[in-house]
C-alpha positions as a Python dict, from the first residue, in 0.01 Angstrom:
ca = {
    (1, 'M'): (0, 0, 0),
    (2, 'T'): (286, 152, -211),
    (3, 'R'): (448, 483, -103),
    (4, 'I'): (298, 669, -381),
    (5, 'A'): (-61, 532, -296),
    (6, 'A'): (1, 633, 67),
    (7, 'L'): (107, 982, -18),
    (8, 'A'): (-211, 1014, -228),
    (9, 'S'): (-428, 894, 40),
    (10, 'I'): (-280, 1148, 269),
    (11, 'V'): (-331, 1444, 30),
    (12, 'A'): (-695, 1345, -20),
    (13, 'V'): (-758, 1341, 353),
    (14, 'L'): (-572, 1687, 399),
    (15, 'S'): (-785, 1821, 100),
    (16, 'L'): (-1108, 1683, 262),
    (17, 'I'): (-1028, 1854, 594),
    (18, 'A'): (-941, 2179, 420),
    (19, 'S'): (-1262, 2183, 232),
    (20, 'S'): (-1457, 2091, 534),
    (21, 'S'): (-1286, 2369, 720),
    (22, 'A'): (-1375, 2618, 446),
    (23, 'A'): (-1748, 2490, 443),
    (24, 'D'): (-1773, 2576, 816),
    (25, 'E'): (-1675, 2943, 749),
    (26, 'P'): (-1978, 3161, 741),
    (27, 'S'): (-2091, 3396, 469),
    (28, 'F'): (-2255, 3731, 513),
    (29, 'L'): (-2581, 3863, 335),
    (30, 'R'): (-2722, 4205, 366),
    (31, 'F'): (-3070, 4308, 261),
    (32, 'D'): (-3126, 4675, 173),
    (33, 'I'): (-3476, 4769, 43),
    (34, 'R'): (-3580, 5131, -12),
    (35, 'D'): (-3876, 5323, -125),
    (36, 'T'): (-3868, 5554, -447),
    (37, 'D'): (-3739, 5837, -216),
    (38, 'N'): (-3441, 5618, -126),
    (39, 'Q'): (-3567, 5572, 236),
    (40, 'A'): (-3538, 5245, 421),
    (41, 'L'): (-3864, 5056, 362),
    (42, 'P'): (-3996, 4805, 626),
    (43, 'C'): (-4069, 4483, 446),
    (44, 'R'): (-4125, 4109, 476),
    (45, 'I'): (-3851, 3869, 357),
    (46, 'H'): (-3890, 3495, 261),
    (47, 'L'): (-3549, 3336, 235),
    (48, 'F'): (-3482, 2983, 147),
    (49, 'D'): (-3180, 2756, 140),
    (50, 'S'): (-3111, 2504, -137),
    (51, 'A'): (-3308, 2260, 51),
    (52, 'N'): (-3626, 2494, 43),
    (53, 'K'): (-3581, 2536, 415),
    (54, 'P'): (-3689, 2890, 538),
    (55, 'V'): (-3421, 3109, 711),
    (56, 'K'): (-3545, 3288, 1024),
    (57, 'P'): (-3242, 3481, 1141),
    (58, 'E'): (-3217, 3592, 1515),
    (59, 'G'): (-3307, 3934, 1593),
    (60, 'Y'): (-3592, 3990, 1352),
    (61, 'P'): (-3957, 3903, 1406),
    (62, 'A'): (-4025, 3576, 1227),
    (63, 'W'): (-4297, 3330, 1179),
    (64, 'N'): (-4344, 3019, 955),
    (65, 'D'): (-4151, 3094, 638),
    (66, 'H'): (-4055, 3447, 669),
    (67, 'F'): (-3917, 3738, 875),
    (68, 'V'): (-3959, 4115, 869),
    (69, 'C'): (-3714, 4396, 909),
    (70, 'G'): (-3695, 4781, 893),
    (71, 'G'): (-3572, 4781, 541),
    (72, 'S'): (-3220, 4635, 617),
    (73, 'A'): (-3125, 4305, 750),
    (74, 'D'): (-2774, 4160, 807),
    (75, 'L'): (-2746, 3798, 815),
    (76, 'V'): (-2481, 3544, 892),
    (77, 'L'): (-2522, 3226, 656),
    (78, 'Q'): (-2378, 2889, 586),
    (79, 'P'): (-2244, 2886, 210),
    (80, 'D'): (-2522, 2781, -11),
    (81, 'T'): (-2747, 2904, -298),
    (82, 'Y'): (-3038, 3104, -153),
    (83, 'R'): (-3372, 3201, -291),
    (84, 'Y'): (-3560, 3517, -172),
    (85, 'E'): (-3893, 3693, -212),
    (86, 'I'): (-3952, 4032, -67),
    (87, 'E'): (-4301, 4187, -28),
    (88, 'R'): (-4471, 4471, 140),
    (89, 'G'): (-4852, 4392, 134),
    (90, 'P'): (-5082, 4412, -175),
    (91, 'E'): (-5003, 4775, -270),
    (92, 'H'): (-4632, 4722, -345),
    (93, 'E'): (-4429, 4530, -613),
    (94, 'R'): (-4277, 4202, -530),
    (95, 'L'): (-3903, 4127, -559),
    (96, 'S'): (-3745, 3797, -600),
    (97, 'G'): (-3421, 3627, -683),
    (98, 'T'): (-3150, 3396, -606),
    (99, 'I'): (-2811, 3443, -469),
    (100, 'G'): (-2510, 3212, -414),
    (101, 'L'): (-2264, 3243, -123),
    (102, 'N'): (-1925, 3087, -78),
    (103, 'A'): (-1739, 3073, 248),
    (104, 'N'): (-1640, 3427, 370),
    (105, 'D'): (-1860, 3585, 97),
    (106, 'S'): (-2001, 3912, 171),
    (107, 'K'): (-2281, 3990, -57),
    (108, 'G'): (-2599, 4224, -68),
    (109, 'V'): (-2935, 4254, -219),
    (110, 'S'): (-3019, 4608, -271),
    (111, 'D'): (-3331, 4725, -458),
    (112, 'T'): (-3632, 4955, -453),
    (113, 'L'): (-3992, 4832, -377),
    (114, 'D'): (-4231, 5033, -601),
    (115, 'R'): (-4603, 5106, -513),
    (116, 'I'): (-4867, 4960, -762),
    (117, 'A'): (-5127, 5166, -554),
    (118, 'D'): (-5151, 5417, -277),
    (119, 'L'): (-5497, 5360, -130),
    (120, 'R'): (-5426, 5563, 196),
    (121, 'S'): (-5407, 5878, -21),
    (122, 'L'): (-5757, 5793, -143),
    (123, 'G'): (-5885, 5754, 205),
    (124, 'W'): (-5874, 5378, 222),
    (125, 'Y'): (-5705, 5229, 545),
    (126, 'S'): (-5636, 4867, 575),
    (127, 'G'): (-5673, 4646, 882),
    (128, 'D'): (-5627, 4278, 978),
    (129, 'V'): (-5871, 4177, 1275),
    (130, 'H'): (-5712, 3845, 1350),
    (131, 'V'): (-5346, 3883, 1479),
    (132, 'H'): (-5190, 3651, 1718),
    (133, 'R'): (-4830, 3786, 1709),
    (134, 'P'): (-4609, 3903, 2015),
    (135, 'V'): (-4741, 4253, 2122),
    (136, 'E'): (-4362, 4385, 2127),
    (137, 'D'): (-4340, 4288, 1750),
    (138, 'V'): (-4662, 4442, 1635),
    (139, 'P'): (-4533, 4786, 1526),
    (140, 'L'): (-4262, 4667, 1289),
    (141, 'L'): (-4500, 4377, 1165),
    (142, 'M'): (-4763, 4646, 1064),
    (143, 'Q'): (-4497, 4883, 913),
    (144, 'A'): (-4350, 4577, 707),
    (145, 'E'): (-4708, 4512, 570),
    (146, 'D'): (-4818, 4877, 534),
    (147, 'L'): (-5106, 4798, 761),
    (148, 'D'): (-5306, 5063, 955),
    (149, 'I'): (-5541, 4877, 1198),
    (150, 'A'): (-5472, 4572, 1392),
    (151, 'P'): (-5643, 4442, 1716),
    (152, 'V'): (-5408, 4188, 1863),
    (153, 'I'): (-5544, 3877, 2040),
    (154, 'T'): (-5392, 3847, 2381),
    (155, 'W'): (-5669, 3608, 2534),
    (156, 'W'): (-5786, 3305, 2389),
    (157, 'N'): (-5958, 3016, 2583),
    (158, 'Q'): (-5677, 2855, 2769),
    (159, 'Q'): (-5431, 3128, 2687),
    (160, 'N'): (-5425, 3471, 2838),
    (161, 'L'): (-5135, 3713, 2821),
    (162, 'W'): (-5266, 3925, 3119),
    (163, 'A'): (-5288, 3616, 3363),
    (164, 'D'): (-4953, 3720, 3522),
    (165, 'R'): (-4914, 4080, 3428),
    (166, 'E'): (-5090, 4407, 3484),
    (167, 'I'): (-5347, 4529, 3226),
    (168, 'P'): (-5234, 4864, 3105),
    (169, 'A'): (-5458, 5157, 3155),
    (170, 'T'): (-5469, 5233, 2791),
    (171, 'T'): (-5450, 4935, 2553),
    (172, 'L'): (-5462, 5127, 2227),
    (173, 'T'): (-5140, 5259, 2069),
    (174, 'Q'): (-5111, 5494, 1781),
    (175, 'F'): (-4776, 5547, 1585),
    (176, 'D'): (-4660, 5663, 1246),
    (177, 'G'): (-4970, 5900, 1269),
    (178, 'H'): (-5200, 5648, 1089),
    (179, 'R'): (-5129, 5324, 1263),
    (180, 'F'): (-5337, 5179, 1561),
    (181, 'Y'): (-5311, 4858, 1739),
    (182, 'D'): (-5504, 4732, 2035),
    (183, 'V'): (-5373, 4463, 2269),
    (184, 'M'): (-5715, 4350, 2421),
    (185, 'A'): (-5867, 4154, 2145),
    (186, 'G'): (-5989, 3798, 2228),
    (187, 'E'): (-6097, 3488, 2082),
    (188, 'D'): (-6363, 3220, 2204),
    (189, 'E'): (-6281, 2910, 1980),
    (190, 'R'): (-6455, 2590, 2063),
    (191, 'G'): (-6678, 2329, 1921),
    (192, 'G'): (-6916, 2564, 1727),
    (193, 'G'): (-6627, 2754, 1594),
    (194, 'A'): (-6491, 3097, 1672),
    (195, 'L'): (-6593, 3445, 1777),
    (196, 'L'): (-6350, 3732, 1788),
    (197, 'F'): (-6410, 4010, 2035),
    (198, 'Y'): (-6279, 4375, 2020),
    (199, 'G'): (-6344, 4682, 2236),
    (200, 'L'): (-6325, 4517, 2575),
    (201, 'K'): (-6107, 4664, 2869),
    (202, 'R'): (-6019, 4319, 3017),
    (203, 'P'): (-6035, 3949, 2895),
    (204, 'L'): (-6347, 3743, 2936),
    (205, 'E'): (-6322, 3467, 3201),
    (206, 'I'): (-6330, 3174, 2950),
    (207, 'T'): (-6035, 2958, 3058),
    (208, 'Q'): (-6272, 2717, 3232),
    (209, 'A'): (-6494, 2675, 2919),
    (210, 'E'): (-6560, 2315, 2768),
    (211, 'R'): (-6582, 2236, 2425),
    (212, 'E'): (-6973, 2272, 2407),
    (213, 'F'): (-7053, 2445, 2727),
    (214, 'P'): (-7129, 2712, 2813),
    (215, 'S'): (-7259, 2849, 2477),
    (216, 'P'): (-7034, 3095, 2302),
    (217, 'L'): (-7342, 3334, 2333),
    (218, 'T'): (-7322, 3324, 2708),
    (219, 'Y'): (-6987, 3485, 2678),
    (220, 'A'): (-7113, 3720, 2409),
    (221, 'G'): (-7373, 3838, 2654),
    (222, 'M'): (-7108, 3886, 2922),
    (223, 'A'): (-6908, 4088, 2670),
    (224, 'R'): (-7238, 4305, 2599),
    (225, 'E'): (-7271, 4348, 2953),
    (226, 'A'): (-6921, 4480, 2989),
    (227, 'N'): (-6951, 4702, 2705),
    (228, 'P'): (-7279, 4755, 2494),
    (229, 'E'): (-7060, 4863, 2211),
    (230, 'V'): (-6841, 4549, 2205),
    (231, 'W'): (-6761, 4435, 1851),
    (232, 'I'): (-6820, 4060, 1800),
    (233, 'D'): (-6702, 3913, 1460),
    (234, 'I'): (-6789, 3562, 1325),
    (235, 'E'): (-6437, 3451, 1221),
    (236, 'K'): (-6539, 3211, 944),
    (237, 'P'): (-6888, 3163, 789),
    (238, 'F'): (-6864, 2780, 790),
    (239, 'W'): (-6837, 2721, 1164),
    (240, 'W'): (-7112, 2493, 1299),
    (241, 'D'): (-7255, 2771, 1528),
    (242, 'A'): (-7266, 3040, 1242),
    (243, 'P'): (-7666, 3001, 1198),
    (244, 'V'): (-7700, 3044, 1578),
    (245, 'W'): (-7464, 3365, 1579),
    (246, 'L'): (-7640, 3505, 1286),
    (247, 'A'): (-7988, 3465, 1435),
    (248, 'S'): (-7872, 3607, 1768),
    (249, 'G'): (-7811, 3958, 1627),
    (250, 'V'): (-7506, 4009, 1845),
    (251, 'T'): (-7238, 3985, 1585),
    (252, 'R'): (-7137, 4281, 1358),
    (253, 'T'): (-6909, 4143, 1083),
    (254, 'I'): (-6815, 3805, 933),
    (255, 'G'): (-6474, 3690, 793),
    (256, 'I'): (-6512, 3614, 419),
    (257, 'A'): (-6131, 3653, 385),
    (258, 'N'): (-6008, 3426, 657),
    (259, 'N'): (-5717, 3212, 767),
    (260, 'H'): (-5803, 2915, 574),
    (261, 'M'): (-5684, 3122, 268),
    (262, 'C'): (-5319, 3125, 294),
    (263, 'R'): (-5041, 3283, 88),
    (264, 'S'): (-4907, 2981, -81),
    (265, 'R'): (-5187, 2711, -17),
    (266, 'M'): (-5542, 2655, 109),
    (267, 'Y'): (-5673, 2476, 399),
    (268, 'E'): (-5890, 2250, 196),
    (269, 'N'): (-6140, 2115, 446),
    (270, 'E'): (-6375, 2310, 699),
    (271, 'A'): (-6198, 2171, 998),
    (272, 'W'): (-6476, 2136, 1259),
    (273, 'G'): (-6714, 2338, 1057),
    (274, 'R'): (-6992, 2230, 833),
    (275, 'P'): (-6835, 2038, 548),
    (276, 'R'): (-6917, 2160, 180),
    (277, 'D'): (-6985, 1939, -105),
    (278, 'A'): (-6628, 1865, -223),
    (279, 'E'): (-6755, 1707, -528),
    (280, 'R'): (-6924, 2032, -637),
    (281, 'L'): (-6662, 2264, -487),
    (282, 'P'): (-6342, 2076, -529),
    (283, 'N'): (-5996, 2128, -368),
    (284, 'P'): (-5794, 2325, -352),
    (285, 'R'): (-6017, 2635, -381),
    (286, 'G'): (-6351, 2495, -284),
    (287, 'N'): (-6332, 2619, 43),
    (288, 'G'): (-6306, 2980, -62),
    (289, 'Y'): (-6620, 2931, -277),
    (290, 'W'): (-6807, 2765, 11),
    (291, 'T'): (-6716, 3081, 250),
    (292, 'Q'): (-6863, 3316, -26),
    (293, 'E'): (-7161, 3095, -71),
    (294, 'I'): (-7259, 3088, 293),
    (295, 'Y'): (-7222, 3474, 314),
    (296, 'Y'): (-7435, 3520, 1),
    (297, 'H'): (-7704, 3315, 180),
    (298, 'A'): (-7698, 3535, 473),
    (299, 'L'): (-7739, 3845, 253),
    (300, 'N'): (-8024, 3672, 66),
    (301, 'C'): (-8203, 3629, 403),
    (302, 'G'): (-8213, 3995, 439),
    (303, 'L'): (-7919, 4026, 690),
    (304, 'R'): (-7666, 4326, 655),
    (305, 'L'): (-7350, 4195, 783),
    (306, 'P'): (-7032, 4363, 652),
    (307, 'P'): (-6741, 4127, 555),
    (308, 'S'): (-6427, 4112, 756),
    (309, 'A'): (-6071, 3984, 695),
    (310, 'G'): (-5819, 3803, 928),
    (311, 'S'): (-5495, 3632, 863),
    (312, 'A'): (-5439, 3450, 1221),
    (313, 'S'): (-5084, 3512, 1172),
    (314, 'G'): (-4892, 3353, 1464),
    (315, 'V'): (-5129, 3043, 1465),
    (316, 'L'): (-5175, 2963, 1081),
    (317, 'P'): (-4896, 3028, 823),
    (318, 'N'): (-5000, 3370, 711),
    (319, 'P'): (-4798, 3685, 746),
    (320, 'V'): (-4981, 3961, 925),
    (321, 'G'): (-5224, 4162, 686),
    (322, 'Y'): (-5232, 3885, 424),
    (323, 'N'): (-5601, 3885, 465),
    (324, 'R'): (-5710, 4242, 509),
    (325, 'V'): (-6017, 4464, 489),
    (326, 'Y'): (-5982, 4821, 351),
    (327, 'V'): (-6222, 5077, 500),
    (328, 'Q'): (-6294, 5431, 348),
    (329, 'V'): (-6251, 5703, 603),
    (330, 'D'): (-6317, 6065, 551),
    (331, 'G'): (-6070, 6299, 686),
    (332, 'E'): (-5809, 6201, 940),
    (333, 'L'): (-5799, 5843, 1037),
    (334, 'T'): (-5888, 5742, 1388),
    (335, 'W'): (-5962, 5409, 1557),
    (336, 'E'): (-6322, 5494, 1603),
    (337, 'K'): (-6388, 5623, 1258),
    (338, 'W'): (-6219, 5316, 1104),
    (339, 'W'): (-6468, 5075, 1301),
    (340, 'E'): (-6764, 5311, 1206),
    (341, 'G'): (-6676, 5265, 838),
    (342, 'L'): (-6645, 4905, 869),
    (343, 'A'): (-6983, 4895, 1039),
    (344, 'A'): (-7144, 5093, 755),
    (345, 'G'): (-6976, 4854, 496),
    (346, 'R'): (-6775, 5109, 325),
    (347, 'S'): (-6503, 4854, 253),
    (348, 'F'): (-6377, 4578, 64),
    (349, 'V'): (-6178, 4272, 153),
    (350, 'T'): (-5881, 4131, -9),
    (351, 'N'): (-5574, 3905, -2),
    (352, 'G'): (-5446, 4025, -333),
    (353, 'P'): (-5633, 4235, -579),
    (354, 'L'): (-5741, 4604, -499),
    (355, 'L'): (-6089, 4712, -567),
    (356, 'N'): (-6168, 5081, -548),
    (357, 'C'): (-6523, 5086, -647),
    (358, 'R'): (-6824, 5320, -680),
    (359, 'A'): (-7192, 5259, -770),
    (360, 'N'): (-7368, 5563, -893),
    (361, 'R'): (-7081, 5738, -724),
    (362, 'E'): (-7160, 5579, -390),
    (363, 'L'): (-6926, 5348, -180),
    (364, 'P'): (-7011, 5007, -78),
    (365, 'G'): (-7263, 4980, 205),
    (366, 'H'): (-7495, 5233, 33),
    (367, 'E'): (-7863, 5158, 24),
    (368, 'F'): (-8030, 5252, -304),
    (369, 'E'): (-8405, 5351, -312),
    (370, 'L'): (-8627, 5175, -553),
    (371, 'R'): (-8920, 5380, -655),
    (372, 'P'): (-9266, 5239, -751),
    (373, 'G'): (-9274, 5151, -1110),
    (374, 'E'): (-8931, 5261, -1186),
    (375, 'P'): (-8643, 5037, -1256),
    (376, 'L'): (-8327, 5127, -1079),
    (377, 'L'): (-8021, 5153, -1316),
    (378, 'V'): (-7686, 5126, -1130),
    (379, 'N'): (-7369, 5234, -1306),
    (380, 'I'): (-7051, 5064, -1117),
    (381, 'D'): (-6712, 5223, -1187),
    (382, 'F'): (-6398, 5061, -1019),
    (383, 'N'): (-6036, 5067, -1028),
    (384, 'L'): (-5863, 4718, -1029),
    (385, 'A'): (-5493, 4685, -941),
    (386, 'S'): (-5345, 4350, -893),
    (387, 'L'): (-4995, 4180, -882),
    (388, 'D'): (-5165, 3849, -991),
    (389, 'H'): (-5374, 3801, -1315),
    (390, 'V'): (-5738, 3827, -1281),
    (391, 'P'): (-5935, 3664, -1551),
    (392, 'G'): (-6226, 3879, -1498),
    (393, 'V'): (-6422, 4100, -1244),
    (394, 'E'): (-6756, 3959, -1155),
    (395, 'I'): (-7083, 4139, -1055),
    (396, 'I'): (-7268, 3931, -794),
    (397, 'Q'): (-7642, 4014, -765),
    (398, 'N'): (-7850, 3837, -513),
    (399, 'G'): (-7586, 3565, -477),
    (400, 'A'): (-7551, 3477, -850),
    (401, 'V'): (-7272, 3611, -1100),
    (402, 'I'): (-7476, 3791, -1349),
    (403, 'Q'): (-7189, 3970, -1534),
    (404, 'T'): (-6822, 3901, -1593),
    (405, 'I'): (-6605, 4171, -1720),
    (406, 'A'): (-6296, 4037, -1889),
    (407, 'V'): (-5971, 4181, -1772),
    (408, 'D'): (-5663, 4224, -1983),
    (409, 'D'): (-5329, 4112, -1866),
    (410, 'V'): (-5227, 4453, -1722),
    (411, 'R'): (-5117, 4604, -1381),
    (412, 'E'): (-5409, 4846, -1334),
    (413, 'L'): (-5749, 4910, -1492),
    (414, 'Q'): (-6040, 5155, -1496),
    (415, 'L'): (-6329, 4937, -1559),
    (416, 'S'): (-6721, 4973, -1559),
    (417, 'A'): (-7047, 4779, -1568),
    (418, 'S'): (-7411, 4835, -1517),
    (419, 'L'): (-7710, 4648, -1392),
    (420, 'T'): (-8094, 4703, -1339),
    (421, 'F'): (-8302, 4632, -1035),
    (422, 'N'): (-8688, 4601, -1053),
    (423, 'E'): (-8727, 4471, -697),
    (424, 'P'): (-8517, 4484, -371),
    (425, 'G'): (-8203, 4289, -339),
    (426, 'W'): (-7806, 4359, -322),
    (427, 'F'): (-7509, 4349, -531),
    (428, 'L'): (-7129, 4340, -481),
    (429, 'V'): (-6811, 4331, -703),
    (430, 'R'): (-6571, 4044, -683),
    (431, 'A'): (-6235, 3972, -850),
    (432, 'I'): (-6060, 3614, -819),
    (433, 'T'): (-5711, 3567, -921),
    (434, 'D'): (-5612, 3278, -1135),
    (435, 'R'): (-5370, 3152, -877),
    (436, 'P'): (-5425, 2764, -860),
    (437, 'E'): (-5298, 2687, -523),
    (438, 'T'): (-5498, 2941, -323),
    (439, 'F'): (-5806, 3141, -318),
    (440, 'R'): (-5679, 3486, -386),
    (441, 'F'): (-5936, 3731, -428),
    (442, 'A'): (-6117, 4061, -350),
    (443, 'S'): (-6477, 4164, -274),
    (444, 'T'): (-6650, 4477, -198),
    (445, 'A'): (-6905, 4486, 80),
    (446, 'P'): (-7262, 4461, -45),
    (447, 'Y'): (-7455, 4754, -186),
    (448, 'Y'): (-7842, 4717, -83),
    (449, 'V'): (-8161, 4813, -284),
    (450, 'A'): (-8479, 4878, -94),
    (451, 'A'): (-8817, 5001, -141),
    (452, 'K'): (-9050, 5181, 108),
    (453, 'D'): (-9362, 5002, -20),
    (454, 'A'): (-9197, 4639, -34),
    (455, 'P'): (-9051, 4419, 223),
    (456, 'P'): (-8675, 4306, 190),
    (457, 'R'): (-8595, 4027, -59),
    (458, 'I'): (-8567, 3688, 127),
    (459, 'S'): (-8483, 3390, -55),
    (460, 'R'): (-8653, 3066, 21),
    (461, 'T'): (-8348, 2859, -78),
    (462, 'S'): (-8129, 3049, 159),
    (463, 'A'): (-8379, 3055, 439),
    (464, 'E'): (-8411, 2665, 405),
    (465, 'F'): (-8039, 2634, 393),
    (466, 'F'): (-8000, 2801, 733),
    (467, 'A'): (-8302, 2649, 878),
    (468, 'K'): (-8173, 2291, 795),
    (469, 'W'): (-7821, 2382, 924),
    (470, 'A'): (-7968, 2510, 1258),
    (471, 'A'): (-8186, 2206, 1328),
    (472, 'E'): (-7872, 1999, 1241),
    (473, 'R'): (-7639, 2175, 1461),
    (474, 'A'): (-7912, 2161, 1754),
    (475, 'E'): (-7908, 1768, 1730),
    (476, 'R'): (-7527, 1760, 1729),
    (477, 'V'): (-7529, 1953, 2054),
    (478, 'R'): (-7795, 1757, 2196),
    (479, 'K'): (-7579, 1432, 2163),
    (480, 'A'): (-7258, 1618, 2278),
    (481, 'L'): (-7398, 1733, 2612),
    (482, 'P'): (-7527, 1438, 2807),
    (483, 'D'): (-7556, 1661, 3131),
    (484, 'P'): (-7933, 1778, 3128),
    (485, 'E'): (-7871, 2118, 3282),
    (486, 'Q'): (-7572, 2199, 3056),
    (487, 'A'): (-7783, 2065, 2765),
    (488, 'R'): (-8074, 2289, 2852),
    (489, 'A'): (-7869, 2614, 2884),
    (490, 'V'): (-7691, 2568, 2551),
    (491, 'L'): (-7984, 2434, 2362),
    (492, 'A'): (-8187, 2732, 2447),
    (493, 'F'): (-7994, 2940, 2206),
    (494, 'H'): (-8007, 2681, 1939),
    (495, 'D'): (-8386, 2629, 1987),
    (496, 'D'): (-8416, 3009, 1937),
    (497, 'A'): (-8213, 3001, 1633),
    (498, 'V'): (-8430, 2729, 1477),
    (499, 'R'): (-8752, 2930, 1516),
    (500, 'Y'): (-8575, 3235, 1400),
    (501, 'W'): (-8472, 3063, 1075),
    (502, 'N'): (-8817, 2900, 1028),
    (503, 'D'): (-8978, 3259, 1082),
    (504, 'V'): (-8736, 3382, 804),
    (505, 'L'): (-8853, 3086, 589),
    (506, 'A'): (-9207, 3182, 657),
    (507, 'R'): (-9148, 3535, 520),
    (508, 'A'): (-8955, 3432, 219),
    (509, 'N'): (-9074, 3615, -97),
    (510, 'A'): (-8844, 3474, -361),
    (511, 'E'): (-8656, 3161, -468),
}
């Protein structure tokens, strides 16, 4: 090697060392997010490096691909180009952008997050009934998502937060005036699917449960003994045991905005639930339509079960409050009044669009009376606000789309529709966005039409749907439980369900 070449080699090595040292020097990024009154605004931040890897900084509650903060966050990062998305539930704008950081850089993202709606001012309060996040993080998580109600699941089959700690005398906490969370919600998730429990003072003893024994309805009975007013939710409509739970009459809501619907993807199969016809309802959004169909079958059988919404944040990728249910409350919000409104169906579920709806000036859940010989004209007025494009708002009557109101590409709309009833039935309003990767939608709870001199409308097709399903599930349980005593105990519930649905089928009075 010549002297000149040797010197060049030394210079190259020194240059590489210098650049490596510079690359090891951190950079600093500050987020400062405020509301229109210039007050710090709690929010959720998705921050990705150039390899699309999410950044979850220490000191901030984080899950999956995001973290939350009280409005400001100070981060120490490696030099890179970063992409960010900032959100605060469906009532606020989204912010997004990129920022490049060199070694020793100190930069900031400072912006205002405007509202597109203020439903709380109109008496609508939002809740996520399926939260698995650490109890100590819940207040900030609720603020960052502008969420009002959150039962927090702290016991769940083999997991029990209270196994080695004292149960507090009061499990309900109120803060910010209008936010409530309770830390004694629970979940029984096994072979037949998942039931969610609210309103108990202590966990159910379910840690020894096997996949199919005892029946989830055994635990439901124990819950009702502990508190006759316990709230039991069917977490998803397509769970195998759904026909059994529906027949039992112990459940009060059913999750049609559920954790198979995620912020940036769908879980495209039914896990261990009843599979759909994927050719008729293809991926990626087929599971969302299947969920709706099953719910409509239940309504078509004369059941009145309001919809619920849950995100399963802490187990599945969603942020807290991604799937949420808004409930209309008259006057000051209390925990009890919110659940009363949910029970009455004065609600809508959403993971995006916002539907403030009235039919003949009445809220969802209302029952209209059909008078003899007189058709019932229903005029529907609703306000739609959405960050994502909604091609059209659908009017669903007795399970079928009977009208679609085209929507212009605007942020907020006042819309109306009308329909006529000549016999008992039900209807609701639904809006589905055109996001291709997930099922992002809103749906009101049903309105009902009844007549004093006529029985409720029962669809033969829907009754057959559940009768066949219940019989199929009973056979699966029979094969799964070789122990005769266990099989006898569990199958008693399934046999009751088969009889129930066959009785509904015998009373069917419509196709």
